[in-house]
All heavy atoms as an XYZ file, in Angstrom:
858
protein
N      62.854     73.247   -121.355
C      63.874     74.057   -121.931
C      65.033     73.209   -122.422
O      65.395     72.246   -121.777
C      64.379     75.064   -120.895
C      64.679     76.379   -121.470
S      64.985     77.520   -120.119
C      65.281     78.890   -121.124
N      65.600     73.563   -123.555
C      66.649     72.786   -124.162
C      68.001     73.219   -123.590
O      68.240     74.389   -123.257
C      66.629     73.016   -125.677
O      67.757     72.403   -126.244
N      68.913     72.251   -123.569
C      70.287     72.538   -123.107
C      71.199     72.903   -124.314
O      72.389     73.084   -124.115
C      70.881     71.359   -122.396
C      70.299     71.173   -120.997
O      69.783     72.188   -120.463
O      70.368     70.097   -120.443
N      70.643     72.994   -125.504
C      71.441     73.315   -126.670
C      71.854     74.812   -126.569
O      71.032     75.676   -126.356
C      70.621     73.099   -127.982
C      71.419     73.562   -129.179
C      70.238     71.655   -128.089
N      73.151     75.007   -126.700
C      73.659     76.397   -126.569
C      73.999     76.909   -127.997
O      74.606     76.196   -128.784
C      74.893     76.419   -125.713
C      74.548     75.994   -124.275
C      75.720     76.201   -123.399
N      75.992     77.623   -123.324
C      76.089     78.295   -122.196
N      75.971     77.679   -121.052
N      76.334     79.596   -122.213
N      73.654     78.122   -128.208
C      73.968     78.760   -129.474
C      75.486     79.029   -129.514
O      76.038     79.538   -128.541
C      73.230     80.079   -129.592
C      73.501     80.854   -130.863
S      72.903     80.012   -132.353
C      71.156     80.231   -132.175
N      76.140     78.645   -130.592
C      77.600     78.950   -130.703
C      77.839     80.451   -130.768
O      76.983     81.226   -131.222
C      78.023     78.244   -131.960
C      76.808     78.040   -132.748
C      75.641     77.988   -131.760
N      78.988     80.864   -130.348
C      79.353     82.270   -130.450
C      79.479     82.662   -131.921
O      80.015     81.899   -132.724
C      80.709     82.524   -129.751
C      80.648     82.388   -128.249
S      79.539     83.581   -127.457
C      80.385     85.098   -127.806
N      79.000     83.824   -132.297
C      79.124     84.285   -133.682
C      80.597     84.477   -134.046
O      81.399     84.834   -133.196
C      78.389     85.618   -133.693
C      77.574     85.664   -132.456
C      78.217     84.767   -131.480
N      80.903     84.243   -135.296
C      82.237     84.536   -135.797
C      82.138     85.691   -136.737
O      81.120     85.966   -137.323
C      82.828     83.327   -136.516
O      82.001     82.976   -137.616
C      82.975     82.118   -135.595
N      83.248     86.395   -136.887
C      83.318     87.540   -137.778
C      84.483     87.311   -138.726
O      85.571     86.933   -138.316
C      83.571     88.861   -137.005
C      83.718     90.016   -137.959
C      82.413     89.114   -136.014
N      84.212     87.466   -140.012
C      85.225     87.249   -141.027
C      85.220     88.441   -141.987
O      84.179     88.788   -142.551
C      84.937     85.962   -141.758
C      85.975     85.561   -142.789
C      85.668     84.172   -143.305
N      84.472     84.071   -144.088
C      84.475     84.050   -145.430
N      85.586     84.072   -146.106
N      83.340     83.961   -146.095
N      86.362     89.034   -142.193
C      86.471     90.133   -143.151
C      86.580     89.552   -144.546
O      87.393     88.657   -144.765
C      87.699     91.006   -142.846
C      87.913     92.028   -143.925
C      87.592     91.653   -141.477
N      85.754     89.970   -145.468
C      85.767     89.470   -146.839
C      85.918     90.538   -147.878
O      86.036     90.264   -149.074
C      84.498     88.667   -147.152
O      83.370     89.557   -147.028
C      84.352     87.475   -146.226
N      85.962     91.810   -147.468
C      86.010     92.922   -148.437
C      86.587     94.185   -147.800
O      86.236     94.512   -146.671
C      84.625     93.197   -148.948
C      84.542     94.226   -150.056
C      83.109     94.299   -150.584
N      83.030     95.093   -151.773
C      82.591     96.318   -151.787
N      82.192     96.929   -150.684
N      82.528     96.990   -152.951
N      87.462     94.831   -148.515
C      88.007     96.137   -148.135
C      87.720     97.116   -149.264
O      87.667     96.699   -150.417
C      89.527     96.106   -147.971
C      90.056     95.236   -146.876
C      90.443     93.932   -147.132
C      90.220     95.724   -145.570
C      90.950     93.116   -146.144
C      90.722     94.891   -144.571
C      91.100     93.585   -144.857
O      91.623     92.823   -143.865
N      87.561     98.374   -148.935
C      87.531     99.427   -149.930
C      88.811    100.268   -149.762
O      89.159    100.603   -148.634
C      86.289    100.307   -149.772
C      85.045     99.674   -150.185
C      83.857    100.624   -150.181
O      84.000    101.806   -149.795
O      82.766    100.173   -150.564
N      89.465    100.564   -150.893
C      90.705    101.320   -150.854
C      90.513    102.524   -151.802
O      90.174    102.359   -152.936
C      91.906    100.455   -151.321
C      93.202    101.241   -151.239
C      91.976     99.171   -150.493
N      90.723    103.723   -151.255
C      90.517    104.936   -152.046
C      91.400    106.070   -151.540
O      91.790    106.070   -150.377
C      89.073    105.361   -151.951
O      88.788    106.503   -152.754
N      91.683    107.013   -152.405
C      92.385    108.218   -152.014
C      91.397    109.368   -151.719
O      91.788    110.439   -151.291
C      93.350    108.670   -153.108
S      94.811    107.637   -153.197
N      90.106    109.116   -151.975
C      89.096    110.123   -151.683
C      88.262    109.687   -150.501
O      88.066    108.512   -150.251
C      88.135    110.301   -152.908
C      88.780    110.846   -154.200
C      87.712    110.959   -155.255
C      89.482    112.142   -153.967
N      87.721    110.643   -149.739
C      86.854    110.317   -148.641
C      85.627    109.541   -149.130
O      85.156    109.800   -150.269
C      86.423    111.651   -148.060
C      87.401    112.670   -148.606
C      87.910    112.087   -149.901
N      85.130    108.634   -148.337
C      83.984    107.794   -148.766
C      82.762    108.609   -149.143
O      81.962    108.220   -149.999
C      83.627    106.798   -147.669
N      82.587    109.781   -148.537
C      81.416    110.608   -148.845
C      81.625    111.604   -149.994
O      80.720    112.371   -150.334
C      80.929    111.346   -147.588
C      81.944    112.317   -147.029
O      83.143    112.278   -147.478
O      81.569    113.131   -146.163
N      82.780    111.583   -150.612
C      83.046    112.481   -151.741
C      82.228    112.019   -152.922
O      82.095    110.824   -153.209
C      84.564    112.464   -152.096
C      84.944    113.525   -153.037
N      84.663    113.485   -154.398
C      85.568    114.712   -152.814
C      85.133    114.606   -154.961
N      85.701    115.358   -154.043
N      81.671    112.936   -153.703
C      80.763    112.572   -154.817
C      81.501    111.850   -155.948
O      80.849    111.272   -156.819
C      79.940    113.779   -155.310
C      80.745    114.931   -155.807
N      81.390    115.820   -154.974
C      81.027    115.323   -157.067
C      82.029    116.724   -155.707
N      81.814    116.452   -156.970
N      82.826    111.867   -155.983
C      83.585    111.110   -156.995
C      84.312    109.901   -156.407
O      85.158    109.318   -157.099
C      84.587    112.025   -157.719
C      83.947    112.995   -158.668
N      83.270    112.611   -159.798
C      83.906    114.362   -158.623
C      82.847    113.648   -160.418
N      83.197    114.749   -159.731
N      84.024    109.575   -155.183
C      84.747    108.483   -154.507
C      84.675    107.150   -155.281
O      85.675    106.449   -155.400
C      84.251    108.282   -153.095
N      83.531    106.840   -155.804
C      83.363    105.554   -156.518
C      84.293    105.458   -157.738
O      84.750    104.359   -158.082
C      81.914    105.367   -156.960
N      84.606    106.584   -158.353
C      85.496    106.593   -159.535
C      86.939    106.250   -159.161
O      87.693    105.823   -160.027
C      85.462    107.961   -160.214
C      84.144    108.291   -160.814
O      83.394    107.361   -161.162
O      83.824    109.480   -160.929
N      87.304    106.458   -157.933
C      88.677    106.314   -157.492
C      88.820    105.318   -156.356
O      89.699    105.443   -155.507
C      89.259    107.665   -157.115
C      89.269    108.610   -158.288
C      88.256    109.564   -158.449
C      90.289    108.567   -159.210
C      88.244    110.404   -159.557
C      90.281    109.425   -160.317
C      89.269    110.340   -160.473
N      87.944    104.348   -156.334
C      87.948    103.330   -155.282
C      88.059    101.952   -155.904
O      87.416    101.669   -156.917
C      86.665    103.409   -154.426
O      86.587    104.718   -153.824
C      86.597    102.358   -153.362
N      88.858    101.096   -155.271
C      88.909     99.691   -155.657
C      88.473     98.885   -154.456
O      88.527     99.363   -153.322
C      90.296     99.228   -156.163
C      90.718    100.032   -157.359
C      91.347     99.286   -155.050
N      88.080     97.654   -154.679
C      87.801     96.758   -153.592
C      88.774     95.619   -153.593
O      89.286     95.213   -154.654
C      86.356     96.211   -153.656
O      86.195     95.509   -154.868
C      85.338     97.334   -153.529
N      89.062     95.125   -152.423
C      89.892     93.922   -152.273
C      88.920     92.891   -151.664
O      88.376     93.115   -150.606
C      91.071     94.181   -151.326
C      91.890     92.922   -151.103
C      91.939     95.292   -151.853
N      88.688     91.815   -152.427
C      87.650     90.866   -152.062
C      88.168     89.458   -151.949
O      89.029     89.020   -152.730
C      86.497     90.914   -153.057
C      85.866     92.307   -153.114
C      84.733     92.369   -154.101
O      84.115     91.330   -154.453
O      84.453     93.500   -154.553
N      87.586     88.703   -151.023
C      87.965     87.305   -150.779
C      87.032     86.369   -151.551
O      85.805     86.596   -151.579
C      87.861     87.022   -149.290
S      88.472     85.438   -148.770
N      87.614     85.361   -152.179
C      86.765     84.371   -152.877
C      86.453     83.220   -151.914
O      86.817     83.212   -150.734
C      87.361     83.923   -154.210
C      88.550     82.982   -154.048
O      88.924     82.612   -152.910
O      89.127     82.604   -155.086
N      85.732     82.210   -152.401
C      85.288     81.093   -151.573
C      86.439     80.276   -151.013
O      86.296     79.581   -150.030
C      84.347     80.170   -152.366
C      83.094     80.850   -152.860
C      83.324     81.669   -154.119
O      84.246     81.419   -154.879
O      82.539     82.624   -154.335
N      87.597     80.308   -151.675
C      88.759     79.537   -151.220
C      89.731     80.347   -150.366
O      90.821     79.889   -150.075
C      89.531     78.944   -152.427
C      88.837     77.786   -153.089
C      87.764     78.242   -154.063
O      87.934     79.247   -154.734
N      86.660     77.508   -154.108
N      89.337     81.563   -150.014
C      90.184     82.402   -149.147
C      91.261     83.147   -149.910
O      92.179     83.669   -149.301
N      91.143     83.202   -151.226
C      92.107     83.972   -152.036
C      91.533     85.366   -152.285
O      90.328     85.529   -152.333
C      92.349     83.247   -153.346
C      92.896     81.831   -153.138
C      92.875     81.026   -154.386
N      91.513     80.921   -154.949
C      91.218     80.238   -156.047
N      92.163     79.603   -156.716
N      90.000     80.196   -156.490
N      92.399     86.299   -152.449
C      91.972     87.731   -152.560
C      92.291     88.315   -153.935
O      93.289     87.937   -154.526
C      92.697     88.525   -151.487
C      92.229     88.162   -150.098
C      92.642     87.040   -149.385
C      91.314     88.837   -149.291
N      92.008     87.011   -148.193
C      91.194     88.099   -148.084
C      90.553     90.003   -149.426
C      90.354     88.501   -147.057
C      89.744     90.411   -148.404
C      89.638     89.669   -147.230
N      91.420     89.182   -154.374
C      91.628     89.894   -155.657
C      91.289     91.331   -155.491
O      90.574     91.732   -154.606
C      90.802     89.267   -156.757
C      89.315     89.384   -156.602
S      88.391     88.503   -157.861
C      88.481     86.829   -157.233
N      91.897     92.152   -156.376
C      91.657     93.584   -156.389
C      90.701     93.862   -157.572
O      91.007     93.504   -158.712
C      92.961     94.378   -156.572
C      92.694     95.889   -156.556
C      93.980     93.992   -155.488
N      89.563     94.514   -157.272
C      88.542     94.758   -158.294
C      88.267     96.233   -158.453
O      88.353     97.014   -157.518
C      87.210     94.136   -157.900
C      87.168     92.677   -157.914
C      85.760     92.255   -157.516
N      85.708     90.867   -157.163
C      84.967     89.978   -157.744
N      84.118     90.359   -158.694
N      84.987     88.737   -157.361
N      87.967     96.564   -159.665
C      87.416     97.909   -160.002
C      86.263     97.656   -160.980
O      86.484     97.399   -162.153
C      88.468     98.788   -160.626
C      88.011    100.206   -160.830
C      89.090    101.065   -161.416
N      88.722    102.473   -161.420
C      89.245    103.392   -162.192
N      90.205    103.056   -163.038
N      88.834    104.633   -162.118
N      85.074     97.636   -160.460
C      83.929     97.266   -161.274
C      84.045     95.802   -161.683
O      84.249     94.926   -160.842
N      83.987     95.534   -162.992
C      84.049     94.130   -163.478
C      85.512     93.788   -163.840
O      85.737     92.703   -164.376
C      83.172     93.972   -164.707
N      86.458     94.655   -163.542
C      87.867     94.433   -163.865
C      88.603     93.934   -162.644
O      88.276     94.298   -161.505
C      88.519     95.756   -164.326
C      87.821     96.389   -165.513
C      88.241     95.747   -166.835
O      89.430     95.596   -167.078
N      87.277     95.378   -167.630
N      89.611     93.091   -162.886
C      90.442     92.531   -161.835
C      91.898     92.887   -162.144
O      92.333     92.786   -163.299
C      90.239     91.006   -161.710
C      91.091     90.435   -160.582
C      88.788     90.673   -161.468
N      92.645     93.242   -161.107
C      94.041     93.637   -161.283
C      94.961     92.437   -161.243
O      94.835     91.570   -160.412
C      94.430     94.625   -160.159
C      95.774     95.282   -160.271
C      95.844     96.238   -161.450
C      96.066     96.040   -158.979
N      95.920     92.413   -162.169
C      96.917     91.355   -162.183
C      98.130     91.825   -161.363
O      98.285     92.979   -161.049
C      97.362     91.035   -163.609
O      98.195     92.069   -164.097
N      98.994     90.867   -161.058
C     100.225     91.151   -160.318
C     101.094     92.164   -161.109
O     101.840     92.924   -160.513
C     100.988     89.901   -159.973
C     101.581     89.237   -161.225
C     102.065     90.128   -158.935
N     100.937     92.205   -162.423
C     101.672     93.161   -163.271
C     101.074     94.545   -163.283
O     101.581     95.469   -163.934
C     101.788     92.628   -164.703
C     102.604     91.360   -164.856
C     101.723     90.100   -164.663
O     100.476     90.205   -164.689
O     102.294     89.045   -164.441
N      99.914     94.712   -162.618
C      99.271     96.011   -162.586
C      98.350     96.270   -163.775
O      97.995     97.418   -164.066
N      97.910     95.225   -164.467
C      97.034     95.359   -165.639
C      95.621     94.974   -165.244
O      95.380     93.922   -164.604
C      97.543     94.388   -166.790
C      96.617     94.482   -167.968
C      98.958     94.794   -167.173
N      94.649     95.820   -165.624
C      93.249     95.541   -165.385
C      92.695     94.683   -166.514
O      92.964     94.981   -167.670
C      92.454     96.828   -165.289
C      92.821     97.650   -164.059
C      93.632     98.714   -164.049
C      92.355     97.428   -162.741
N      93.704     99.196   -162.763
C      92.953     98.423   -161.934
C      91.505     96.492   -162.137
C      92.706     98.494   -160.546
C      91.273     96.591   -160.784
C      91.886     97.568   -160.007
N      91.925     93.664   -166.193
C      91.313     92.801   -167.196
C      89.952     92.338   -166.697
O      89.720     92.247   -165.495
C      92.219     91.573   -167.475
N      89.037     92.042   -167.630
C      87.712     91.513   -167.202
C      87.909     90.230   -166.408
O      88.746     89.408   -166.721
C      87.004     91.219   -168.516
C      87.726     92.018   -169.553
C      89.154     92.149   -169.079
N      87.066     90.070   -165.411
C      87.136     88.860   -164.578
C      86.376     87.745   -165.284
O      85.198     87.904   -165.578
C      86.528     89.099   -163.209
C      86.562     87.890   -162.344
C      85.864     88.066   -161.007
O      85.309     89.144   -160.772
O      85.886     87.119   -160.215
N      87.035     86.618   -165.541
C      86.298     85.498   -166.133
C      85.448     84.803   -165.081
O      85.673     84.974   -163.868
C      87.436     84.565   -166.611
C      88.582     84.882   -165.722
C      88.441     86.328   -165.369
N      84.478     84.030   -165.516
C      83.686     83.272   -164.557
C      84.605     82.244   -163.893
O      85.638     81.875   -164.460
C      82.512     82.569   -165.269
O      83.010     81.469   -165.994
N      84.227     81.798   -162.699
C      85.100     80.798   -162.021
C      85.368     79.556   -162.864
O      86.480     78.990   -162.762
C      84.308     80.440   -160.774
C      83.490     81.661   -160.498
C      83.126     82.199   -161.864
N      84.489     79.192   -163.742
C      84.699     77.983   -164.571
C      85.624     78.255   -165.750
O      86.103     77.315   -166.384
C      83.366     77.453   -165.057
C      82.457     77.076   -163.936
C      81.343     77.830   -163.618
C      82.760     75.951   -163.137
C      80.520     77.511   -162.560
C      81.933     75.628   -162.073
C      80.809     76.394   -161.776
N      85.869     79.522   -166.055
C      86.747     79.881   -167.189
C      88.148     80.257   -166.743
O      88.979     80.539   -167.587
C      86.135     81.017   -167.988
C      84.823     80.653   -168.665
C      84.174     81.840   -169.326
O      84.220     82.961   -168.822
N      83.625     81.642   -170.507
N      88.399     80.270   -165.466
C      89.725     80.653   -164.937
C      90.723     79.554   -165.189
O      90.471     78.408   -164.913
C      89.653     80.934   -163.470
C      88.787     82.120   -163.113
C      88.722     82.307   -161.634
N      87.917     83.436   -161.283
C      87.566     83.740   -160.051
N      88.007     83.006   -159.029
N      86.808     84.813   -159.810
N      91.904     79.941   -165.687
C      92.976     78.985   -165.869
C      93.877     79.107   -164.628
O      93.823     80.035   -163.865
C      93.793     79.326   -167.119
O      94.410     80.585   -166.916
C      92.916     79.300   -168.383
N      94.742     78.111   -164.459
C      95.719     78.133   -163.393
C      96.609     79.358   -163.534
O      96.906     80.039   -162.525
C      96.568     76.840   -163.381
C      97.701     76.934   -162.424
C      95.690     75.654   -163.072
N      96.991     79.706   -164.762
C      97.819     80.887   -164.991
C      97.080     82.180   -164.554
O      97.679     83.070   -163.950
C      98.225     80.984   -166.472
C      99.143     79.876   -166.941
C      98.394     78.590   -167.259
O      97.143     78.619   -167.470
O      99.078     77.522   -167.278
N      95.788     82.271   -164.885
C      95.027     83.441   -164.521
C      94.989     83.548   -163.011
O      95.184     84.617   -162.440
C      93.606     83.385   -165.075
C      92.850     84.654   -164.814
C      92.800     85.758   -165.588
C      92.100     84.968   -163.619
N      92.037     86.753   -164.966
C      91.587     86.273   -163.788
C      91.774     84.276   -162.469
C      90.819     86.909   -162.799
C      90.991     84.884   -161.485
C      90.513     86.173   -161.664
N      94.701     82.455   -162.340
C      94.626     82.459   -160.887
C      95.943     82.890   -160.245
O      95.966     83.644   -159.287
C      94.172     81.097   -160.359
C      92.741     80.825   -160.646
C      92.237     79.480   -160.092
O      93.082     78.692   -159.598
O      91.015     79.278   -160.127
N      97.072     82.386   -160.780
C      98.371     82.741   -160.245
C      98.620     84.227   -160.344
O      99.332     84.818   -159.515
C      99.482     81.994   -160.972
C      99.614     80.585   -160.507
C     100.899     79.954   -161.117
N     100.848     78.529   -160.922
C     101.034     77.644   -161.871
N     101.337     78.023   -163.103
N     100.945     76.357   -161.623
N      98.153     84.881   -161.413
C      98.456     86.282   -161.590
C      97.380     87.238   -161.082
O      97.609     88.466   -161.073
C      98.728     86.575   -163.076
O      97.598     86.375   -163.841
N      96.218     86.728   -160.627
C      95.153     87.614   -160.176
C      94.622     87.320   -158.767
O      93.829     88.114   -158.242
C      93.963     87.530   -161.137
C      94.259     88.072   -162.498
N      94.901     87.328   -163.470
C      94.045     89.290   -163.031
C      95.023     88.071   -164.567
N      94.513     89.266   -164.333
N      95.011     86.229   -158.173
C      94.556     85.858   -156.847
C      95.736     85.830   -155.896
O      96.778     85.256   -156.181
C      93.852     84.507   -156.856
C      92.637     84.416   -157.771
C      92.097     82.986   -157.829
C      91.523     85.364   -157.302
N      95.570     86.473   -154.711
C      96.688     86.735   -153.829
C      96.344     86.397   -152.393
O      95.204     86.116   -152.061
C      97.074     88.218   -153.895
C      97.168     88.744   -155.285
C      96.185     89.532   -155.845
C      98.264     88.456   -156.068
C      96.274     90.033   -157.125
C      98.406     88.935   -157.382
C      97.395     89.708   -157.890
N      97.359     86.545   -151.539
C      97.104     86.535   -150.091
C      96.414     87.844   -149.780
O      96.460     88.827   -150.555
C      98.381     86.430   -149.274
O      99.175     87.618   -149.532
C      99.170     85.174   -149.610
N      95.766     87.930   -148.660
C      95.110     89.162   -148.235
C      96.108     90.329   -148.171
O      95.853     91.432   -148.680
C      94.439     88.949   -146.880
C      93.721     90.126   -146.308
C      93.095     89.840   -144.953
O      93.260     88.699   -144.415
O      92.457     90.728   -144.434
N      97.250     90.061   -147.571
C      98.267     91.088   -147.395
C      98.763     91.625   -148.763
O      98.856     92.843   -148.992
C      99.457     90.540   -146.617
C     100.563     91.531   -146.403
C     101.740     90.907   -145.658
O     101.602     89.813   -145.097
O     102.815     91.548   -145.664
N      99.007     90.731   -149.680
C      99.504     91.158   -151.006
C      98.430     91.909   -151.795
O      98.709     92.924   -152.447
C      99.993     89.974   -151.820
C     100.622     90.385   -153.134
C     101.317     89.236   -153.822
C     102.034     89.748   -155.035
N     102.885     88.691   -155.651
N      97.186     91.484   -151.715
C      96.103     92.174   -152.430
C      95.901     93.590   -151.895
O      95.754     94.547   -152.652
C      94.838     91.369   -152.326
N      95.932     93.753   -150.573
C      95.788     95.082   -149.999
C      96.964     95.956   -150.408
O      96.791     97.115   -150.733
C      95.655     95.005   -148.463
C      95.752     96.377   -147.823
C      94.316     94.332   -148.073
N      98.177     95.407   -150.412
C      99.369     96.159   -150.808
C      99.230     96.627   -152.270
O      99.503     97.780   -152.605
C     100.631     95.324   -150.619
C     101.896     96.097   -150.790
C     103.132     95.282   -150.388
N     102.803     94.028   -149.761
C     103.210     92.814   -150.187
N     103.986     92.725   -151.254
N     102.872     91.729   -149.576
N      98.799     95.705   -153.151
C      98.647     96.039   -154.563
C      97.584     97.155   -154.727
O      97.759     98.087   -155.526
C      98.194     94.842   -155.369
C      99.288     93.862   -155.751
C      98.654     92.567   -156.335
C     100.258     94.472   -156.722
N      96.479     97.066   -153.997
C      95.433     98.067   -154.050
C      95.975     99.427   -153.620
O      95.715    100.449   -154.250
C      94.242     97.675   -153.208
N      96.735     99.465   -152.528
C      97.275    100.722   -152.027
C      98.246    101.369   -153.020
O      98.302    102.587   -153.150
C      97.986    100.500   -150.692
C      97.041    100.339   -149.560
C      97.784    100.192   -148.260
N      96.837    100.332   -147.160
C      97.168    100.110   -145.911
N      98.407     99.762   -145.585
N      96.278    100.271   -144.966
N      98.981    100.551   -153.716
C      99.951    101.078   -154.728
C      99.195    101.587   -155.963
O      99.594    102.528   -156.598
C     100.981     99.985   -155.084
C     101.801    100.369   -156.300
C     101.890     99.709   -153.903
N      98.122    100.892   -156.310
C      97.391    101.161   -157.555
C      96.469    102.388   -157.453
O      96.370    103.182   -158.379
C      96.552     99.931   -157.932
O      97.439     98.847   -158.168
C      95.712    100.158   -159.164
N      95.782    102.551   -156.338
C      94.773    103.568   -156.199
C      95.261    104.996   -156.509
O      94.555    105.728   -157.215
C      94.094    103.467   -154.805
C      93.341    104.720   -154.439
C      93.161    102.275   -154.763
N      96.427    105.392   -156.068
C      96.867    106.786   -156.396
C      97.042    107.020   -157.900
O      97.051    108.196   -158.318
C      98.200    106.915   -155.666
C      98.131    105.904   -154.556
C      97.366    104.760   -155.138
N      97.134    105.981   -158.668
C      97.351    106.130   -160.107
C      96.053    105.979   -160.940
O      96.122    105.977   -162.173
C      98.403    105.130   -160.601
C      99.710    105.349   -159.908
O     100.216    106.465   -159.857
N     100.235    104.303   -159.302
N      94.931    105.737   -160.303
C      93.694    105.560   -161.051
C      93.298    106.836   -161.761
O      93.586    107.945   -161.293
C      92.559    105.183   -160.094
C      92.628    103.808   -159.423
C      91.443    103.623   -158.493
C      92.690    102.676   -160.468
N      92.618    106.649   -162.874
C      92.104    107.750   -163.668
C      90.637    107.464   -163.943
O      90.258    106.333   -164.158
C      92.847    107.902   -164.966
C      94.346    108.220   -164.794
C      95.030    108.483   -166.081
N      94.728    109.786   -166.648
C      95.288    110.934   -166.276
N      96.175    110.930   -165.321
N      94.969    112.075   -166.839
N      89.848    108.527   -163.981
C      88.462    108.456   -164.379
C      88.348    109.453   -165.530
O      88.361    110.673   -165.299
C      87.524    108.815   -163.237
N      88.356    108.915   -166.743
C      88.444    109.806   -167.902
C      89.832    110.403   -167.906
O      90.813    109.707   -167.790
N      89.912    111.713   -167.935
C      91.232    112.369   -167.887
C      91.565    112.909   -166.508
O      92.536    113.624   -166.315
C      91.288    113.496   -168.939
C      90.276    114.596   -168.679
O      89.353    114.388   -167.868
O      90.383    115.668   -169.296
N      90.743    112.578   -165.519
C      90.950    113.069   -164.165
C      91.703    112.089   -163.287
O      91.609    110.896   -163.428
C      89.578    113.357   -163.489
C      88.811    114.434   -164.185
C      87.454    114.568   -163.583
N      86.808    113.240   -163.716
C      85.783    112.851   -162.943
N      85.287    113.644   -162.033
N      85.251    111.691   -163.108
N      92.464    112.629   -162.366
C      93.099    111.857   -161.303
C      92.498    112.231   -159.995
O      91.801    113.283   -159.904
C      94.614    112.170   -161.256
O      94.773    113.546   -160.934
C      95.297    111.836   -162.571
N      92.721    111.461   -158.959
C      92.209    111.799   -157.625
C      92.819    113.105   -157.163
O      92.126    113.908   -156.541
C      92.527    110.654   -156.655
N      94.103    113.333   -157.438
C      94.735    114.616   -157.079
C      93.969    115.786   -157.676
O      93.704    116.788   -156.986
C      96.187    114.663   -157.591
C      97.125    113.876   -156.744
O      96.750    113.495   -155.606
O      98.258    113.643   -157.199
N      93.640    115.694   -158.953
C      92.918    116.762   -159.618
C      91.535    116.982   -159.033
O      91.106    118.127   -158.806
C      92.825    116.506   -161.120
N      90.850    115.889   -158.704
C      89.523    116.001   -158.140
C      89.618    116.680   -156.761
O      88.839    117.565   -156.427
C      88.862    114.613   -158.003
C      87.601    114.664   -157.188
C      88.569    114.083   -159.423
N      90.591    116.270   -155.949
C      90.749    116.852   -154.619
C      91.148    118.327   -154.706
O      90.824    119.127   -153.817
C      91.784    116.066   -153.823
C      91.314    114.715   -153.351
C      92.467    113.914   -152.758
C      90.140    114.815   -152.368
N      91.842    118.683   -155.764
C      92.245    120.077   -155.958
C      91.120    120.924   -156.537
O      91.249    122.142   -156.733
C      93.473    120.162   -156.896
N      89.974    120.315   -156.788
C      88.804    121.062   -157.283
C      88.624    121.102   -158.767
O      87.797    121.816   -159.270
N      89.399    120.289   -159.473
C      89.299    120.274   -160.961
C      88.330    119.203   -161.416
O      88.578    118.486   -162.368
C      90.667    120.037   -161.568
N      87.211    119.053   -160.731
C      86.263    117.989   -161.039
C      84.972    118.517   -161.635
O      83.961    117.886   -161.607
C      85.980    117.152   -159.810
C      85.280    117.923   -158.705
O      85.436    119.175   -158.675
O      84.611    117.308   -157.869
N      84.980    119.688   -162.198
C      83.753    120.274   -162.717
C      83.396    119.695   -164.084
O      84.099    119.070   -164.738
C      83.889    121.767   -162.800
O      85.069    122.182   -163.388
């Protein structure tokens, strides 16, 4: 028998989902953003292929090789700041002409 001991597993959070709708709601995906960690420990707010800037503007995410220093400064954050931006942004999301408020009020037909 070997004396090699298995190290204790570690747990690292790399993604959050932020939404004003319950996860099981049939329109939840339309009103949900993710806050995700990259390989360097920086966080971004995503909605599909779009990434949120510090100014609150959604833009397509460039490949890691196409990112400029300016892009990184305005789209990559600390975990705390990215979660805060997501929480402020989510109540204002629209899917077509609908808002989460309207969907929750039953105007989602």
